N, C-alpha and C positions, 0 to 999 in steps of 0.2 A: 500187571501190565503187559501186552500182546510186543511181542519182539518184529522188528519190521523185517519183511518178507527176503528174503536173499533172492539178488535180482541178478539171473545170467543170461549171458550172450549165446546162442548157438547157434555156431555154423554149420550145418547140414544140408546136401543138395537132396539127398534122400527124402520127401515129405512122409514117408513112410517110419525111418528111422528116427524123424523130427517128432510123430506122433507117440511113436512108441518110447521116448523117455521121457516125454513129456508126463505121459498118462504115469509112469513109470514114477515120478516125484510128488506128481498129485494124489495119488492115492495115501502118502505118509498125511497123518497128523501134523505132526510136527519134524523138521520147521517147516512154513511154508515157500514154494520159489516163485519168483515170476521170470517169464520166457520173452526173449524176444528172439525172435526165429530170423535168420539170412541165408539164403542159398548161396552165395557168393562170396570169395576172400573180400572183394574188393568192395563189395555192398556192406561188409564187417569191418574194414579199414573206416568208411564212413561214418557206421554209428559208432563206432568208438573213439571220435574223433570229437563227437555233440554229446555224446552221453558216458555217464559211467556205471561199471558193473563191477557186482561181487567176483567174477568168476566170470572164464570164457571156457566155456567147450566147445572143441575142434576138431572137426573130421581132416584125416589127413588128405583125404580124395574128393578132391574139389574140381569142377571144371578150370576156373580159374588161379588154382594154386595145385602143389604136388609136394609130400614129402617132408624135409627138413626145413624147405624154404617155403613153406605156409606158417609152420612154426615163427620163421624168423621175422615175418613179415608182420603177426600176432602180435611178436613183442616189440615189438618196432612201433606198434598201434598202441599197444596199453602196456609200457613196460613196467609197472605196478599192478599190475590185474594179473592174478593167477591163471594160467594156463592149466586146463587138461583136456589131453589128446582122447580122442575115440577113433577108433578102427575096429576094421574088421578082421585085419591081421594079427595073429599070433605070433608077432614076431620079437624075442628076448633085446636082439642085436639092436632092431630098429624101437623097441622100449626104451633102450639103456642111452640112445642117441639124440633122440627125444627132450629127455629128462638132460641129458647134456649140454642140450640146445636153448634150456630154458623154462619148458613142461615141469608142471609138478608133481603130473600124475600122468601113467600111461594106462587106459582101460579097451579092451578088447568089448566089443557089442553084445558080444552072444554071450558073456560073461557076467551082464553089467542087470544088477536086482535095482529095485529103488532104496532099499537100505546101506548098499555098497555106494553109492549113487551119491547119496545126501553125506555119507560118511567123508566119502573122497572130498567132494566138495567144501563141508566144513573145514575138515583138515589143510586142505591148501592153499582156501583163504589166510587159515590159524599159520602156517607154515609161511608163507611170502608177507604176511605182516610181521612175523619178525626178521624176516629178510628184509624188510626195510628198514625195520627198527636198529636191525645192525647196521645196513649201510650205512644212516642217518649218524649213528653213532662214531663208527669209522672216520664219517667227514668228519666230523667235530673233532675227532683226537687229530686226523692231519691238522684240521684246522687251529686246534689248540698247539699242537709241536710244532707247525711252523710260523705262528706267531710268539712261541718262546722262544723259538731260537732266534726270529728278528730282535726281540725284545734282548737277548742275552749278547749279541753281535753289537745293538746302540749301548746297550751298556757296558760291554768291550772296548768298544770304539773312545765312549764315554771317560771312561777308565785312561787307558791310552792317550788322550788327549790333554786329562788331568794330571797325571805324571808327568808329560810331555810339559806343560806350562810350571808346576810343582819344579820339577829340575832345573828350568832356564831361569826362575825366579828367584830358584836358593840362589845358581851358580849367580847371578849376578847382584845378591845382595852382598856376597862374601867381601868381594872388594871394599865399598863403605863400610862394612862394618869393622874391618882390618884398620882404616883409616879411624874411627871413632877409639878402637881400644888404642893404636899406635898414640893418637893425640889427646887421650885422657890419660896413660902411663906419663907422656912429658909434661902436661899442665900439673901433674899432682908431687911430681916432684919439685915442683917451682912454686906451689904454695902452701904458703904456713897456717890458711887459719883452718882450725878443727873440723868447723862447719862445712865449709869448701870442700875438703879431702873428704868428708862424709861423703857428701853427693858428688862428686868425682869414682868415690869407689863405687857404689849405685849405680853410676855410669859403666863403670867396668867390666861390673858382674852381670849384668843384665847382655852388656856387649858378648857377654863370653858365652850368656846363656840362648843370646839368640845363635851365636856362633855353634854351640851345641845343636842346635834344632835345625840348622840348617845342614850341617853335618849329618843328623839323620834322615833328612830327607832325601838327600843325594846318594848316599845309601843305598836306604831303600830302594831309590830309582834306578840304580846299578843294577841290585839285586835280582828285583825283576825283569830289568831288560834282559839277565844274563851275563852280566858286565864285571861284576866283582871282581877283582882281580887280587889276587893271595899271590903273595911271592913266599914259597914253601922251601924251608930250610930245616935242618937237623938244630935241635935246641932242646935245654934243658926247663921243664915246666918249674922247677923249685922254685928258682931266681926268677921269673916269672908269676911266680903265687904269692913271695915276697915282696916283690914293687906292688902290684894290686892291692894287697892289704895294710903297706905303710900306707899306702895314702888315703885309705879307707881308714885309719888307728883313729882317728882322732874322733870322727864320726861316731865310732863305737863307742867310745867314751863319755861323749857326749850324750848319745841315745840309753845309755848304762845298758849294754849289750856283751854277753861272755862273745868271744870269738876264738873259736877251735880250728887250728890246721891240721889235719892229718894224710901223713904223705908216705905211701909204701916204700919200701929200701929197695924193695926193686925197680922201684919204675923206670924206662928207658925213656934216654930222649924220646922227642916227637918231630915228627915233620910237618912243621905249622910256620905260617906269619906270624914273627913276635907282637906287631902290633895291633894287629887284627884278633889274635888269640886273646893280647892285652882289653882289648876292649868287650868280649865275653865277658872275660871276668868281670869287669867293672859291672856291667850290665845286672850279670845275677847277685852279686854280691850288692849292690844296689838295691837291687828290686828284695832281697832277702830283710834289709836295715829298713826299709820303710814299713814294711809289714807286721813286724817283730815289735813288739811292743817290750817297752819297759823293763829289765830284766828277766829278756828271754835269752836264745841263743841260737848263733849262727854257727854251722860247721863245714866246713868246705874238705871234704876228701878226693882223692888220686890216687888211685890205683890201677893196674896191669889189667887189663881184660884180653886176651888172646894176642893180637896184630894190633891191637891199637890200648889208649890211654882212654879210663874213663873216670871224668871230673863231676864230684856233685857237690851242690849248694845246699843246705839242710837250714830252714828256719821253724822257729815254733812260732808262730804268727797264727792264724783266726784260720787256714788253709783257704783252699780252692773249691766250690761245689764242683761233682763231677761232671755237670749239660755243659760246663763253662772249658774242662780241659783243651776239646779237641779246635778251639778257636784262640786260645791263648797268645798262639804264635803269629795269628793273622795281623798283615797290618791295620792300622787304625779299627781292630776290630776286640780291642783291652776295654773293658767295660769300665765307664766313668771313675765307679766305686774302688775299683783297682789302678786309679791314677791319683794319688789325691795331691799330689804336686802339680797337679792339673798339664803335666806331659803330653806328648802327644801320644804317647805308649805304643813306640816303635821300638823301644829298646829288646823285647822277645823278638820282635821281625827281623831285627839285624842280626841278633844272635843265633839264631837259625841259618841266616842266609848266609853268615861268615863261618860257623858247623859246617853248612852242608858242603862250602865251596871245597873246602879240607877234606869231604868225603865222609866226614861223620852223619853221626845224628843228635839230634836234641829233642828231649821230652821231661814230662813233669808227673808227680808221683804227688796226691796231696787227699788228703779226707776236712773235711771241717771240722775244727777243734783240736785237728794235730799238727798241723805246721803244709808246710810243703818240701819237695824236695826236687830242684830243677837239675837234672844230669846231661850229659854230655859226649859224644867222644871222636877221638881226634888219632888219626892214626900214628903209631909207635915210626919212630926213625930204623929201621931193623930194613936188611936187604939190599939191593940195588939204588932203590931212591933213596938210602940215606946218603949215597956218596953222591946224589944227582947235580947238587948245587941250587942254585937259584930255577925257582920251579913256577909257572905263572898259569892260571885257571882263567878264563876266559868265557 
């Protein structure tokens, strides 16, 4: 099937040069060319406004235009059409300036042959096409980036608003829940009926569970806002570990799990908020209990690591796939299968916030089928900070 002729607009005020160029291209067997010839730049602007061409051949010396001014006007009239400058001047500086101004090529009339002109025209058309494709791709990329940034800002605003609502609702729920807990305890002391006691005890347990959820939400809101307060002072880890494990001792026995504690003899005191750090122990040990099958083992180790203390909680559970490690500590990102009790999945998020507020780091090592080890560091109470008393980080 025959290809369409290449359509050219020739802007040339010298009729002899115009006929010469047409004859050069007319002698070629392929490709074929259709010419429209005008002698004035103004006429070329009119023609370009009403018709489409594959390329423009422009003489730089015209009665109504000269030099780079002609290039600029031709570019403005047909910004997406390749422009080839034809001139009688063999001036390299002028050639560079023409290309910088938007021309695809600069040809000296005395050096032009039919094959050369045809090749330049075809190459110029292709280069211009590629430039336009690139321009469109860049425009789409800018649009996509702007849209993504706008979507991110909307998501961030929605998240901030959600957190504010969650924080406000959680705060407002504390008082009525405290009232429910107190009333339940008072009624329980004065009720002798076993069935009634069972119902009231269930109310107490649910009220306590809701209090824990509210506390989690408030802590996460404080962590995300950078307002988590830790009151750091020198304290020994051994008593903290003992307190945390004693609270969970009956749970270990009920679940049929072995529990082992290994504390290095040279363990220094740590600079920490006792209550906050107890929360980290509780969250990590509770997670280990949840995912360790009956007959398994949970091991808590505390060792010195430079100017810090490293604590690890290892279990013999099913392990965690590698692609989930990076998001385990993200809020609300814990997969439902890792929340068998239907909780919020905020325990690890809170643990990370507390550890980082102390200036430590938290992480996980796990392989499917071999169990998991969660570990964190907290600064040792050595040097001037050990004597600084109350420390508050906001």
